[in-house]
C-alpha positions in Angstrom: -36.6 -60.1 73.5 -38.8 -59.5 70.5 -38.6 -56.9 67.8 -41.7 -55.0 69.2 -40.3 -54.6 72.7 -39.6 -51.2 74.1 -35.8 -51.3 73.6 -34.6 -48.8 76.1 -36.8 -50.2 78.9 -35.7 -53.7 78.0 -32.0 -52.8 78.1 -32.5 -51.5 81.7 -34.2 -54.7 82.7 -31.5 -56.8 81.0 -28.7 -54.9 82.8 -30.5 -55.2 86.1 -31.2 -58.9 85.5 -27.6 -60.0 85.1 -25.3 -57.3 86.6 -27.3 -56.8 89.8 -25.2 -58.1 92.7 -22.4 -59.0 90.3 -24.5 -61.8 88.9 -24.4 -63.6 92.2 -28.2 -64.2 92.0 -29.9 -67.6 91.6 -32.2 -66.3 88.9 -29.8 -63.9 87.1 -30.6 -63.4 83.5 -27.4 -64.7 82.1 -28.7 -65.6 78.6 -30.3 -63.1 76.4 -32.2 -64.3 73.3 -32.8 -61.4 70.8 -34.9 -61.5 67.6 -32.6 -61.2 64.6 -34.3 -58.1 63.2 -33.3 -56.0 66.2 -30.1 -57.8 67.2 -27.7 -55.1 66.0 -29.4 -52.1 67.7 -29.9 -54.0 70.9 -26.3 -55.0 71.1 -25.2 -51.4 70.4 -27.5 -50.1 73.1 -26.3 -52.7 75.5 -22.7 -51.9 75.0 -23.3 -48.2 75.5 -25.2 -48.9 78.7 -22.3 -51.1 80.0 -19.9 -48.2 79.5 -21.9 -46.3 82.1 -21.8 -49.0 84.8 -19.9 -47.9 87.8 -17.6 -50.5 89.3 -16.3 -50.1 92.8 -17.0 -50.2 96.6 -20.3 -52.1 97.1 -20.9 -49.9 100.2 -21.0 -46.8 98.1 -24.5 -46.0 97.1 -23.3 -44.8 93.7 -21.8 -48.2 92.8 -23.5 -50.4 90.2 -21.2 -53.4 90.3 -19.2 -54.5 93.3 -16.7 -57.2 94.1 -16.8 -61.0 93.3 -17.4 -62.8 96.5 -14.2 -65.0 96.6 -11.0 -65.9 94.7 -12.5 -69.3 93.9 -15.5 -67.7 92.2 -13.4 -65.2 90.4 -11.3 -68.0 89.0 -14.4 -69.8 87.8 -15.8 -66.7 86.1 -12.4 -66.1 84.5 -12.1 -69.7 83.3 -15.6 -69.7 81.7 -15.0 -66.4 80.0 -11.7 -67.7 78.6 -13.7 -70.7 77.4 -16.2 -68.4 75.6 -13.3 -66.7 73.8 -11.7 -70.0 72.9 -15.0 -71.3 71.5 -15.3 -68.3 69.2 -17.8 -66.0 70.9 -17.0 -62.3 70.7 -16.1 -60.7 74.0 -16.9 -57.1 75.0 -15.9 -55.4 78.2 -16.3 -51.6 78.5 -13.2 -49.6 79.5 -13.3 -49.5 83.3 -10.7 -49.2 86.1 -10.9 -52.1 88.5 -9.8 -51.7 92.1 -6.4 -53.3 92.9 -7.4 -55.0 96.2 -9.8 -58.0 96.4 -11.7 -59.7 93.6 -13.2 -57.9 90.6 -14.5 -58.6 87.2 -15.6 -56.1 84.6 -19.1 -56.3 83.2 -19.0 -58.6 80.3 -21.1 -59.4 77.3 -20.6 -62.2 74.7 -22.1 -62.0 71.2 -22.0 -64.6 68.5 -22.8 -67.2 71.1 -23.9 -70.7 70.0 -26.0 -73.0 72.2 -23.1 -75.4 72.4 -20.8 -72.8 74.0 -20.1 -73.3 77.7 -21.1 -69.7 78.5 -24.6 -70.6 77.2 -24.9 -73.9 79.0 -23.2 -73.5 82.4 -24.2 -71.2 85.3 -21.4 -68.6 85.4 -22.7 -66.8 88.5 -20.9 -63.7 87.6 -21.4 -60.4 85.6 -21.3 -62.1 82.3 -24.1 -62.0 79.7 -24.4 -64.4 76.7 -26.4 -63.1 73.7 -28.0 -65.5 71.2 -30.4 -64.7 68.4 -33.7 -66.3 67.2 -36.1 -65.7 64.3 -39.5 -67.1 65.4 -41.3 -67.5 68.7 -41.0 -71.3 68.4 -37.3 -71.0 68.0 -37.1 -68.7 71.0 -38.9 -71.2 73.2 -36.7 -74.1 72.0 -33.5 -72.2 72.7 -34.8 -70.9 76.1 -35.7 -74.4 77.2 -32.5 -75.9 76.0 -30.7 -75.7 79.4 -30.4 -78.0 82.4 -31.8 -75.1 84.5 -35.3 -73.7 84.8 -35.6 -71.2 87.6 -36.6 -67.9 85.9 -37.2 -66.3 82.5 -38.3 -62.9 81.2 -40.2 -62.0 78.0 -39.9 -58.6 76.4 -42.6 -57.8 73.9 -45.5 -55.4 73.3 -48.0 -58.3 72.7 -49.9 -59.6 75.6 -51.1 -62.7 73.7 -47.4 -63.6 72.9 -46.5 -63.2 76.6 -49.2 -65.7 77.6 -48.3 -68.1 74.9 -44.6 -68.0 75.8 -45.2 -68.3 79.5 -47.1 -71.6 78.9 -44.4 -73.0 76.8 -41.3 -72.1 78.8 -40.1 -74.5 81.5 -39.2 -71.9 84.2 -40.5 -71.6 87.7 -41.2 -67.9 87.2 -41.7 -66.0 84.0 -41.6 -62.2 84.1 -43.2 -60.0 81.4 -41.4 -56.7 80.5 -39.6 -56.7 83.8 -37.1 -58.9 85.7 -36.3 -59.9 89.3 -39.7 -58.7 90.6 -41.1 -60.8 93.4 -44.4 -61.1 95.2 -44.5 -63.1 98.5 -48.1 -64.1 97.6 -46.9 -65.9 94.5 -45.2 -69.3 94.5 -41.5 -69.4 93.5 -39.4 -72.4 92.5 -37.7 -74.1 89.6 -37.7 -77.0 87.1 -35.0 -79.5 86.2 -31.7 -78.8 88.0 -33.0 -75.6 89.5 -34.7 -77.7 92.2 -38.2 -78.8 93.2 -40.9 -77.5 95.5 -42.2 -74.0 95.9 -41.7 -71.1 98.3 -44.2 -68.3 98.8 -47.9 -68.2 98.5 -50.3 -71.0 99.3 -48.0 -73.5 97.4 -45.2 -72.7 99.9 -47.4 -73.1 102.9 -48.9 -76.5 101.8 -45.8 -78.7 102.8 -46.1 -77.4 106.4 -49.7 -78.2 106.9 -51.2 -81.3 108.3 -54.6 -81.8 106.5 -55.2 -85.4 107.7 -57.3 -84.3 110.7 
């Protein structure tokens, strides 16, 4: 997220990218890189937005954040969040009343995250966002690619040329511009590194099923 991005629009996209479906999404935006010049206002806006997230029954259309899918996954999320605190990242969770039955975890954001922290390196698969900062586009690319995964990424900026430059540099199967989690069945989808190989969707997804030898 660059300093010329539309901040309010970006915050909504960021919230949707990580807290949608409790973060149980293969391409959840679990790491947020923010340019240093706007880091403070972005974090402030993000915290205020988290305070308005409604946690509760996933069958209720007014619910924003439902339950974790199992005790095992809740334990993993809790363990990684505890590791983030232990490694020195700053934890924020908005005041919210969690249901007593089943498995729940409050929407969480970490600031002061270093690339060496587990919350920045491991796939949490829960409603947890790790915020890092950068100064230059080159540093943003370096930090974004410094992960064993490479399924999806998003770029928030007002400059089209920067979007194209970043998209060419980033090792992610899909790169969104000023949006997140938008899919087109006519476009190929797949990952790099430990996010798998091959493509679904579009002509690239059909190719493995075709016999072109005849």
